[in-house]
N, C-alpha and C positions, 0 to 999 in steps of 0.2 A: 544585622545591619551592616551595610557597606559604606565605607568612607571614600570620598572622591579626592584624588590627587592629580596634580598637573605638573609637568616639567617643561622648562625652557630648553629646547634641544640644542641651543647654542652654548649651553653652559656645562656640557658633559665632560667627565674625566676621560683620560685616554682609554682606548679599548684594549683588551687582551688580544693577542694574536693566537688563534687556534686553527689548526689545519682540518679539524673534524667538525667544522661549523659550516652549515649550508642552509638554504631556504627549504622549507617543507614542500612536499608535493602531495597530490591526492593519493599516491601510492603509499604514503606514510600513515594513512588513516588507522589501520589496525595497530601499528606500533605506537602511534600517539594515544590511542584509547588505552592500551596496556600501560603506557607511561603515566597517563592521567590517573588511572586507578591506583597504581603503585604510589604515585606522588601524594595523592590526597588522602589515601587510607590512613585513618588514625589522626587526622588533623581537624582543625575547627571547621574546615570547608567540606568535610566528608559527612554525607547523610546516608550511610549504609548502602551506597549504590553498588552495582555490580558491573561487569564488563559490558553488558547490553546498554546500560545508561551512559557509560563512558563512550561507547561507539556512537550512540545517538548524539551526544555533545559534540564529538569530533565531526560527525557527518553534517550536523547543523552548522558548525563553524565553516566548513568548506562550502556549504550551500548558500550561506548568507553573504556577508560582505568582507571576505578575508583580504588582507593586504599581504599576500605571499611574498612580495618583493622586500618586505620589511620583517617578515617573520623568520624565526631562527630555530634550527634544531642542532643539537650537539650529539654526536654518536661516537661509539667505540665498539669495534668488532661487531658490527651489524645491530647493536643495541642502542636505542635512544637513551641518553643520559639526562637531557634537559631540553626544554623547548619554551620559546616565547612566541605565542601566536597573537598577531596583531589584526585588528579588524577596523572597519569604518564604524564609528558611533553615529547612528542616525540622528540623535537629538542634538548633540553638541557639535557635530561635524569635525571633531578632532579624532585623530587616530587613537584607538583604544587598545591598551594592553589587555587582551581578552583572557589569556591564560598564560601563566608563568609556572612551570612545573619542573621538578627535578626528581629523579629516581631516589627512593628512600635511602639506599645505601651510599649514595654519592652526595647527599646534602651536606652543606657547610664546606664544600670544596671549591667554590667559586664558579660553578657551572651556571647557576641562575644569573649571577652578576654578568658573566660573559655573554650569555644569551640575550639578556635584557639590554645590555650596553650595545651589542651589535645591532639589535633591532632598532634601538633609538638612533643610532648612527645612520642606518639605512633610511629611516624616516627623514632624517636631515637631508640626505642625498636625494630623496624624492621630493624635496621642497617644503617639507613641513617645519614649522617653527615650534610647535607645542604638541604634546601628547598627554593622554590621561589614563588613569588606572583606577579601578574601584577595588578596594581591599576590605575584606571582612574585618570588622572591629575585633581586635584580639589576636589577629594573625601577626604577631610581633615580628617574626622573621621577614615577612614580606614588607611590613611597614618600615622596618629598619633598613632593608635593602633599598627600597624606593627613596627613602629620605636621604640615604648616603649618596644616591645618584642625582640629587637635586630636586626630586619631586616635593611639592608643597601641598599640604592639605588645603582643600577648597571648601568653603561653606556651601552647603547645598540647601535648596529651598525645602521647607518641611512638607 
């Protein structure tokens, strides 16, 4: 079960300054799929997928309604460390934090916070006032991160 969260983009904390932060491009698809598989393996959101499923997820993201001008990747030495991929949510019409992922060996180092904060700031510059995320119930790290950035749980209809 996923829980819906929303954030008021005008209430964000200051962003970290990183030189290795940029918007993703379609050329990043293979690296994003590899990052996705590494980030989700062994977590509550992992369903024993392989690289093919991760590649399909990333391909579908780029083929659907991506907001690349608000999405973020953080890299070091040609390796993606973290990514926040934003898309248009067709039902609510709010920008959706579709994927937030960090390489397993770099978790708890602030990369997800930096990527998410940068994406939320770019959404503000694009004229958005709110954004939403759906987080799997029990994904404590993601829930804590989003709550610390001002996301609030939203009651969803059954």
